[in-house]
PASEFI-89922 format. One record per residue: x, y, z of N, C-alpha, C, O, CB in turn. Coordinates in steps of 0.001 Angstrom, whole numbers, plus 500000, padded with zeros to 6 digits. Glycine has a CB too. Layout:
<atoms>
XYZXYZXYZXYZXYZ;...
</atoms>
This chain:
<atoms>
500840498804500000500000500000500000500876501247500000501882501305500708499049500005501221;500500502226499219501256503472499138500810504444500227499639504468500603501089504112497752;501739505236500726501410506253501728500433507286501157499743507983501902502692506952502224;500388507370499829499486508349499201498030508086499568497258509031499730499648508321497677;497637506804499702496251506506500080495988506878501527494888507309501872495939505025499858;496998506712502378496837507133503772496632508645503836495809509135504609498069506715504620;497391509384503014497267510849502988495907511255502444495268512157502984498390511479502136;495455510594501372494125510896500833493054510634501887492110511411502025493845510056499565;493204509530502636492240509218503681492208510289504756491136510708505192492557507877504301;493383510732505184493443511767506218492858513089505716492186513800506464494893511974506678;493114513412504455492579514656503907491075514565503654490394515589503597493300515012502615;490552513340503502489091513189503374488415513475504708487228513794504774488723511762502883;489215513350505776488718513669507122488712515177507329487702515750507738489585512980508211;489864515830507039489930517282507221491149517824506472492166517138506378490000517656508738;491060519037505944492220519668505300493355519798506317493107520072507491491842521071504715;494586519604505877495719519616506807496973520115506112497084520073504887495961518215507392;497913520588506917499232520945506399500096519682506373499730518653506942499901522073507269;501233519777505713502147518642505700502598518278507100502728517098507428503351518943504832;502839519293507936503282519047509306502202518328510110502498517418510885503658520366509989;500935518747509917499837518101510641499681516641510218499405515776511049498523518860510406;499857516370508926499811514987508440500929514167509076500723513023509481499925514945506897;502109514764509156503271514092509751502972513694511198503276512570511597504521515009509693;502383514590511987502098514320513388501093513186513548501248512330514419501577515574514067;500053513182512698499034512128512794499641510769512474499374509785513164497854512421511843;500459510718511421501075509453511016502045508959512091502104507763512373501810509616509667;502805509878512689503755509502513743503045508907514956503543507962515568504579510718514170;501887509458515302501177509030516510500293507818516268499817507198517220500338510164517044;500069507473515002499203506348514689499931505023514890501119504908514590498692506456513257;499213504026515398499789502692515575499667501849514318500392500866514158499119501980516733;498757502222513423498504501395512243499149501947510973499398501195510031497021501257512031;499419503240510939500075503822509763501578503657509957502217504438510661499683505345509561;502126502629509320503461502150509654504598502912508978505760502546509152503563500719509298;504298503956508218505373504699507565506114505546508587505606505829509673504818505586506431;507314505939508220508113506753509138507506508137509313507683508782510346509551506873508632;506793508580508291506171509900508390507174511031508298506914512129508790505413510014509677;508333510777507667509311511866507564508848512888506526508045512588505642510715511312507190;509376514095506662508933515195505807509107514891504326508214515164503524509688516455506154;510242514330503964510530514051502560509490513106501965508997513331500860511933513453502413;509159512042502708508186511064502243506805511700502046506135511451501044508096509900503234;506400512504502990505069513128502922504994514185501828504037514208501054504711513757504268;506000515065501758505926516149500782506079515652499345505469516213498435506992517182501080;506882514611499127506980514005497792505628513438497366505230513566496208508057512891497774;504924512809498312503605512252498009502602513359497723501779513230496816503110511380499167;502661514445498488501735515567498265501957516209496893500998516578496214501904516627499372;503217516340496491503529516898495173502939516006494074502386516504493093505068517046494989;503061514686494245502533513741493252501005513813493199500414513837492120502989512298493580;500376513847494373498916513934494431498417515242493829497381515285493166498432513804495876;499168516297494073498818517608493529498911517581492006498049518119491312499741518707494108;499968516948491494500156516848490048499070516033489363498745516280488201501498516242489749;498514515075490068497458514231489499496070514822489716495070514245489290497519512839490103;496012515982490386494723516637490603493885515989491695492674516199491762493944516645489330;494524515208492543493783514517493607493696515352494882492863515086495748494441513176493918;494556516361494993494487517305496106494729518718495571495276518900494483495527516942497216;494324519681496331494638521094496029495289521681497278495279521063498343493332521922495612;495854522877497138496397523531498324496160525027498257495926525599497192497894523237498470;496226525638499421496112527095499503496977527587500659497191526884501646494622527538499691;497464528811500506498313529401501552497435530009502629496538530801502342499269530476500961;497702529632503871496960530194504994497903531112505764498893530657506336496378529066505920;497591532401505775498434533381506456498093533446507941496927533367508327498275534767505813;499129533591508769498954533666510219499683534898510737500772535233510271499481532374510921;499077535557511689499637536813512186500960536610512925501938537303512644498641537493513103;500995535673513859502178535524514707503061534350514312504062534081514976501759535366516136;502707533645513238503487532492512801503656532541511287502917533243510596502809531166513234;504631531794510777504809531766509319503570531203508618502826530415509201506047530929508949;503361531602507401502235531083506620502422529584506411503547529085506395502114531820505249;501310528873506252501423527431506001500517527027504841499515527680504548501061526621507274;500901525936504195500183525440503029499207524359503483499617523343504044501170524890501951;497919524578503241496879523636503655496414522835502424496069523406501389495671524392504324;496415521514502562496018520620501483494596520109501722494207519807502850497006519439501363;493823520021500616492456519488500673492286518458499570492925518549498522491395520625500535;491431517488499805491183516456498804490162516956497784489232517676498146490688515151499474;490323516591496533489384516979495475488368515855495262488495514775495839490142517297494144;487364516119494431486390515077494103487081513891493443486735512736493691485290515634493180;488081514201492583488840513116491939489608512305492985489732511085492875489821513690490882;490124513009494008490836512330495076489925511416495883490308510302496239491485513340495987;488709511897496170487737511073496894487368509829496094487224508740496649486476511886497210;487214510009494763486871508872493900488005507852493876487764506645493911486559509353492466;489262508350493814490411507446493820490508506699495155490802505504495185491711508228493551;490260507409496250490307506786497574489241505701497688489512504607498183490115507843498682;488040506004497232486948505017497291487285503791496437487024502656496833485612505650496812;487862504035495275488250502932494384489261502014495075489178500791494957488846503482493061;490219502612495799491221501814496492490615501046497665490951499882497884492353502705496981;489715501697498427489073501033499567488270499815499098488166498820499816488151502023500321;487705499901497888486913498798497350487762497707496703487235496657496336485931499327496344;489065497937496557489928496952495905490093495717496796489802495758497992491310497572495580;490559494630496201490698493370496938491702493527498082492821493990497865491143492232495990;491302493139499310492209493296500467493474492454500304493442491364499733491488492901501773;494584492978500815495854492256500776496075491517502090495702491998503160497027493224500497;496689490338501990497086489633503208498230490421503845499134490861503135497515488142502901;498212490611505174499265491412505821500660490866505553500876489654505549499028491472507321;501605491777505327503003491361505215503510491007506603503350491773507552503883492479504567;504124489837506706504567489368508016506070489524508144506835488801507506504160487902508240;506491490474508975507911490694509220508144490709510723507708491623511424508400492021508563;508831489696511203509111489613512631510564489183512811510892488001512719508135488618513346;511417490154513066512858489896513193513154488891514293514107488118514192513607491195513470;512338488898515346512604488001516467512538486535516043513268485705516585511611488262517594;511673486205515082511570484820514621512872484362513975513260483200514092510408484669513630;513544485291513290514820484945512654515889484744513728516724483846513623515257486051511647;515854485602514776516772485406515899516553484024516530517503483293516812516581486523516959;515278483689516744514939482441517403515342481231516561515700480182517097513451482399517700;515279481387515246515614480273514350517052479798514542517353478626514320515398480685512898;517931480696514948519352480354515103519793480407516566520973480592516865520217481302514268;518830480243517465519116480364518896519679479087519499520011479056520684517865480754519634;519792478032518697520344476777519218521784476955519694522249476212520558520282475685518146;522486477934519137523876478152519528523999478810520900525104478918521432524574479003518491;522884479252521481522907479906522790522837478869523908522316477769523721521741480908522916;523362479236525056523197478390526242521760478531526744521035479425526307524224478778527365;521351477659527653520002477757528227519776479120528868518706479715528739519777476646529265;520814479607529566520685480904530251520542482039529246519727482942529433521903481159531160;521329481991528188521269483048527169519934483041526441519360484096526169522409482886526161;519441481838526126518143481734525443517026482235526343516111482923525891517865480278525015;517108481887527606516098482345528558516104483866528668515047484496528719516336481715529937;517289484445528702517428485905528766516814486560527532516131487579527636518913486303528894;517065485966526360516514486492525107514990486478525137514349487461524763517027485676523907;514412485368525580512952485242525633512348486220526638511291486800526388512553483804525997;513018486401527771512513487334528788512571488773528272511662489564528521513328487203530101;513639489104527554513760490452526985512615490724526016512009491795526041515119490623526266;512324489739525160511229489906524187509890490037524916509051490860524552511186488706523195;509706489216525944508471489269526732508308490639527388507209491193527421508466488160527805;509400491175527905509365492489528547508973493583527553508168494459527869510728492812529171;509549493523526350509213494517525319507741494426524932507085495450524735510097494322524073;507219493206524823505811493025524483504917493616525569503913494261525268505493491533524283;505280493396526822504498493961527925504480495481527869503456496110528138505058493498529268;505617496064527520505696497526527412504784498016526286504068499003526450507162497982527160;504812497318525132503961497716524004502478497568524356501658498392523950504294496871522756;502139496530525103500739496339525506500296497490526404499212498044526221500553494979526239;501134497848527371500795498967528257500657500273527475499774501086527750501862499122529350;501551500459526492501525501673525671500225501743524870499578502790524823502745501714524719;499842500626524241498613500608523445497378500774524320496432501466523944498515499309522651;497388500137525486496250500272526401496082501710526859494964502207526995496426499357527614;497222502380527099497172503780527520496620504662526401495836505578526652498571504266527939;497036504378525159496530505154524019495022504976523872494293505935523621497242504732522716;494562503720524033493125503447523930492377504135525067491285504669524872492853501922523951;492980504116526265492367504747527432492202506251527212491190506841527590493212504483528689;493231506866526584493154508311526323492151508638525220491718509781525073494533508852525940;491790507613524449490843507840523350491547507760522013492516508479521769490152509200523498;491060506886521147491659506716519830491398507960518986490260508418518877491103505453519130;492470508506518386492316509668517506491666509196516216492250508403515478493696510366517220;490475509673515946489756509252514748488891510405514241488631511354514979488886507998515036;488444510328512990487584511392512444486308511598513251485823512723513364487220511075511009;485750510499513824484590510605514713483388511271514030482664512056514641484968511390515964;483194510934512727482090511572512006480757510888512238479705511501512061482385511594510535;480792509620512634479564508906512981479936507690513818481113507350513937478767508485511701;478933507033514397479185505925515324479845504738514631480640504032515253477882505479515972;479533504502513354480138503369512655481629503597512447482427502668512573479445503137511305;482003504833512130483414505142511927484190504996513237485301504464513244483576506565511364;483613505463514338484249505315515650484432503830515972485483503420516464483405506013516756;483403503032515691483468501587515933484612500943515152485368500145515707482139500924515553;484743501285513867485780500689513024487182501068513497488074500221513530485589501120511571;487382502334513864488709502768514323489066502108515662490227501780515903488754504310514461;488065501914516528488325501215517787488714499767517539489572499222518233487100501279518697;488080499138516543488385497751516211489805497630515627490478496619515825487342497199515212;490244498657514916491614498669514395492607498668515556493607497951515521491849499906513479;492330499467516577493201499502517761493192498152518475494229497687518949492755500621518733;492019497527518548491911496210519182492738495174518435493332494283519042490446495763519245;492772495299517111493521494355516283495004494370516652495628493319516800493341494688514790;495554495567516798496968495696517139497233495170518547498229494487518785497417497162517025;496342495491519473496510495040520850496433493519520942497181492902521701495450495677521751;495522492909520164495389491448520204496645490775519653497010489687520099494149490996519402;497316491419518675498560490853518155499605490752519252500252489716519404499095491697516995;499774491829520023500778491824521093500419490810522178501299490143522724500913493228521709;499107490692522494498689489713523497498971488287523016499470487460523780497192489880523818;498653488004521761498904486668521211500400486351521199500817485235521510498330486559519787;501199487362520833502651487171520788503193486914522199504094486097522386503346488410520158;502631487623523190503062487442524576502727486030525061503559485371525684502398488494525490;501503485567524774501106484216525174501998483167524510502341482150525112499631483963524815;502360483436523266503207482506522512504594482392523138505087481285523354503327482956521050;505221483522523429506589483480523971506586482921525399507535482248525801507226484897523954;505534483194526158505438482619527501505292481097527425505832480367528256504245483233528268;504551480632526411504391479198526205505713478530525858505992477419526308503375478934525108;506529479214525055507849478671524693508696478486525947509286477427526157508577479606523682;508751479520526774509580479439527980509086478341528925509879477635529546509592480791528708;507775478216529017507218477209529918507577475801529452507967474954530255505694477362530013;507442475556528138507744474231527598509245473933527625509661472821527950507219474116526170;510054474946527278511501474734527242512086474419528608513002473606528731512182475948526676;511549475070529635512188474988530935511380474210531972511677474258533165512449476360531441;510355473494531505509542472714532437510388471645533136510340471506534359508361472058531697;511163470894532347512015469835532906513106470436533796513396469942534885512653468995531770;513699471520533288514761472173534051514227472700535375514912472671536397515385473316533240;512982473187535335512370473729536538512175472645537594512387472878538784511034474385536203;511768471454537144511580470345538073512902469993538760512950469736539963511012469115537335;513977469989537958515295469685538516515725470740539520516344470423540536516332469572537403;515395472009539233515754473092540143515050472929541478515636473177542531515411474448539529;513781472507541433513016472371542667513615471310543595513437471351544812511567472022542346;514324470368542990514922469305543784516098469807544619516436469216545645515375468178542879;516712470891544179517880471394544905517645472759545555518380473152546460519058471484543970;516627473474545095516341474783545679515090474694546558514079474108546171516154475854544565;515183475267547702514065475228548630513311476553548578513733477546549170514554474930550065;512195476552547866511360477759547810509896477363547917509519476217547671511615478559546497;509088478338548291507655478096548423506889479114547584507320480254547413507214478166549910;505757478680547073504835479593546400503724479903547397502910479040547727504261478974545055;503703481133547864502738481552548879501557482237548211501738483184547445503396482495549914;500359481768548492499143482386547938498408483109549054498233482581550152498214481317547268;497983484329548749497260485154549706496124485836548957496342486828548261498205486202550396;494911485306549099493784485834548333494019485601546855494272484473546431493575487336548616;493935486664546069494167486531544625495602486884544235495904487071543056493196487420543858;496483486973545234497891487268544967498767486097545408498394485310546279498324488567545689;499946486003544781500897484987545212502312485502544993502558486355544139500673483654544454;503241484962545786504640485345545630505515484121545882505078483130546467505016486510546598;506753484220545427507715483142545642508642483538546781509206484632546788508525482837544344;508791482631547745509670482884548888510826481891548836510620480678548845508889482769550245;512050482427548782513232481575548741513773481368550145514114482318550850514312482182547833;513842480091550533514306479737551873515799479422551870516551479887552726513516478539552412;516214478612550873517629478240550802517989477856549382517118477632548542517946477081551768;519290477782549124519794477368547822521200476796548018521941477283548872519801478567546806;521582475779547249522913475178547429524043476185547289525031476146548023523115474066546429;523874477103546315524884478136546091524216479504546204523306479790545426525573477963544696;524622480346547124523985481670547276524010482465545972524957482379545190524687482474548381;522966483227545760522853484034544543523890485148544562524056485850545560521429484623544402;524594485296543420525677486282543413525916486920542043526836487724541893526949485633543885;525106486576541049525349487105539701524063487651539088522962487401539577525941486015538793;524240488409537997523086488894537244522286487733536677521060487799536596523533489829536116;522988486654536280522295485489535738521407484844536800520323484350536490523307484467535198;521870484850538063521029484336539144519741485150539228518658484598539420521786484375540496;519872486466539081518685487333539119517751487019537957516535486960538134519096488821539080;518316486815536768517508486478535596516776485153535811515611485016535435518391486402534333;517469484164536423516844482871536710515670483028537680514646482358537544517881481895537289;515832483912538650514742484171539600513561484841538901512404484531539182515239485054540765;513864485756537993512808486401537202512055485351536396510825485353536358513403487485536259;512807484442535743512191483390534934511289482508535785510204482121535351513267482537534251;511736482192536997510941481367537904509631482070538260508576481439538319511741481045539182;509706483375538496508504484157538791507540484130537602506343483896537771508879485615539144;508070484370536401507229484382535205506581483019534993505412482925534620508053484778533968;507358481963535237506843480604535054505649480346535969504714479632535607507947479570535323;505699480939537161504626480748538135503620481900538140502809482031539057505214480585539517;503691482720537107502719483803536877502593484744538071501494485061538528501356483216536553;503744485177538557503766486201539600504934487137539347505904486765538687503867485563541015;504840488344539868505962489282539770506386489740541163506922490833541343505583490502538893;506128488864542153506461489168543544507451488136544068507261486934543883505184489199544427;508516488612544728509593487725545166510063488131546564510243489314546854510776487758544162;510258487128547423510771487388548772512033486556548970512017485335548813509695487053549871;513128487233549318514420486565549506514875486707550950514732487774551548515486487145548547;515427485625551513516028485690552842517530485893552703518120485520551689515720484404553658;518138486475553703519550486880553608520477485711553284521475485897552588519992487527554911;520162484490553783521081483373553588521062482820552165521854481931551853520748482273554555;520178483322551284520245482887549886521075483876549062521278483673547865518819482749549288;521548484933549699522366485941549027523829485774549446524128485543550618521858487378549357;524717485892548488526140485687548768526698486830549624526088487893549746526937485572547448;527865486582550209528522487624551012528842488849550166528810489977550657529808487081551651;529153488621548888529481489746547996528295490677547794528477491849547468529958489227546643;527086490167547985525893491005547839525932492168548827525441493258548534524614490169548050;526522491928550002526532492935551056527781493808551020527987494646551898526420492269552401;528620493606549990529812494437549810529603495298548558529693494799547437531116493553549685;529333496553548749528964497423547628530037497481546553529717497625545373528683498819548128;531298497371546937532378497504545951532330496402544890532878496578543802533733497480546655;531684495266545189531604494160544217530587494440543123530682493876542033531244492856544925;529611495307543400528569495620542405527500494557542289526584494695541478529193495825541062;527591493483543089526634492373542990525213492840543306524284492562542549527035491232543941;525047493544544418523705493993544824523087494901543759521936494712543366523770494736546180;523853495881543299523331496812542300522919496120541017521864496421540458524357497865541992;523750495187540539523463494489539287522226493601539394521397493563538485524660493653538872;522112492886540520520963492001540691519664492796540845518642492470540242521170491094541906;519731493840541665518531494665541886518064495291540578516862495373540325518811495771542932;519008495735539742518647496354538461517909495371537564516985495759536849519897496876537747;518312494088537593517619493071536802516171492923537260515259492842536438518348491721536903;515966492888538569514596492775539085513747493971538637512577493823538285514607492677540632;514359495152538658513639496357538245513324496308536750512206496609536332514462497620538576;514328495922535945514146495880534489512998494969534087512263495267533145515425495416533811;512843493859534801511816492882534437510575492982535320509744492075535347512384491482534520;510463494093536038509251494410536802508897493326537826507732492959537975508081494610535851;509906492826538521509674491871539608509870492620540926510985493011541271510645490623539506;508787492810541643508829493510542930509441492567543966508939491464544181507392493984543375;510521493002544602511303492099545449511516492679546838511851493852547007512648491801544802;511309491813547831511585492176549229512678491253549751512655490049549496510288492076550121;513634491819550484514715491023551064514671491152552588514675492259553127516104491475550509;514628490008553274514616490009554736516063489879555210516688488829555063513715488843555311;516580490966555782517998491047556148518123491381557638517503492340558098518738492117555282;518904490618558397519112490932559820519712492327559996520431492825559130520031489879560474;519403492937561121519836494307561387521358494443561330521882495450560855519325494763562750;522063493418561820523532493517561859524136493571560454525195494168560256524121492328562630;523467492951559481523960493019558108523617494351557457524406494907556693523386491874557283;522428494854557771521986496137557208522919497265557619523185498171556829520552496457557654;523413497218558833524224498317559372525701498244558993526518499013559501524106498339560864;526036497325558107527440497191557703527860498296556731527374498347555601527675495820557062;528747499166557162529370500174556300528412500900555372527333501339555771530422499534555485;528845501013554106528074501771553120526823501038552654525958501621552001528940502089551929;526733499753552996525541498998552601524283499634553192523212499600552586525658497526553052;524430500214554386523297500860555040522748502006554185521537502214554115523709501380556423;523662502750553533523233503867552682522411503358551507521409503968551137524451504662552172;522836502229550914522090501672549794520709501203550244519726501364549522522866500511549159;520640500618551448519358500159551989518399501337552145517231501252551766519562499447553349;518899502427552703518050503614552909517535504154551575516370504535551455518834504718553659;518413504181550582518013504670549259517011503723548594516002504155548036519246504843548361;517308502435548666516448501431548031515056501412548650514066501170547958517081500046548141;514982501666549946513693501593550642512767502764550344511670502851550896513922501517552117;513207503658549475512315504724548999511668504333547673510811505055547165513091506052548839;512071503200547114511541502787545807510346501855545980510065501378547079512638502092544970;509658501610544886508527500682544893508896499358544236508022498548543928507324501301544181;510199499137544021510635497945543283511391496946544156511161495740544066511511498355542120;512288497446544995513121496560545819513305497213547187513745498359547286514513496279545135;512962496464548244513127497003549594513687495951550545513550494748550324511792497530550125;514321496439551605514894495579552634514031495668553898513511496730554239516373495983552938;513892494526554584513102494480555813513823493624556853514625492752556518511678493921555537;513512493900558136514150493140559213513369491883559556513908490965560175514297494005560452;512097491835559156511311490629559450510407490272558276510087491103557426510466490829560724;510016489025558265509237488482557145507849489115557046507350489348555945509102486971557290;507227489391558192505863489929558195505785491272557459504894491489556638505363490094559637;506737492173557768506748493482557099507032493330555603506468494049554778507801494409557744;507912492386555266508254492159553861507023491694553080506749492181551984509392491118553741;506292490750553660505088490233552987504031491320552841503390491447551797504505489039553764;503860492096553895502857493175553863503138494153552747502217494577552049502818493916555196;504409494522552565504775495454551488504590494811550103504103495459549178506239495919551662;504979493544549968504841492858548687503391492830548222503106493058547047505382491438548789;502474492548549151501067492362548795500285493674548843499078493690548597500425491346549728;500965494764549156500301496050549283499690496483547964499085497552547886501275497102549779;
</atoms>
């Protein structure tokens, strides 16, 4: 499909300047062109030459004059002819599928990280689209049928992201189901349910957590169990976690934040008061992502808040 039909459609809604067309295309989720000035103005020149649009100079007192484009009767006829043409099957371009096709060369940890990154991006896009829909879909709004159709277009895009999210979550679940069973045999954790909420509580582990990969594994475990709440006890964290110069605490906490896993750590007072670690605790406890507590009850209360 040519961008020229998108421009004709927008001008059938209302006369606009090139800049106004650019803004609408940039903000639209379905008009996939870059909307750069060169692309738009080249199309307007072509449409003007074919008699499908006209323009006039609009003078402004406090701003430079601007050129306003309007669709002609010939332009409306061409637009209608295109709308009535046989629909095209959508072009399917998904770079992630090509990445996944050659992912056999990755380790289990690397593949898991890749899948979690994609899942995180999809969640962000879903939130972005939901927010746009919540604010109200920008549409001509000339009648109820037109509003209905534009809302359905937004739903179409949102359903794609939801389907893609379910698909990638299914991959991770199937790939790591066996591995997860093996982990449970050596890691002592509980899934705590409280009303309609649940969180994972780590009691012990053969090797204390000390790397970013450990944090990613914990994130994966949360996703597998459909929760974003995590409670850690001090004895599952390595000694390096409490030494700021190692960077272990900062790196692990950042992973939890990046993947939206709300985490509470139950740390004895004597560990909290160690050197500069206390300063990090005070700073962290102002956030809504990762906090330290002296007892389990307060940690759980904050997690489920």
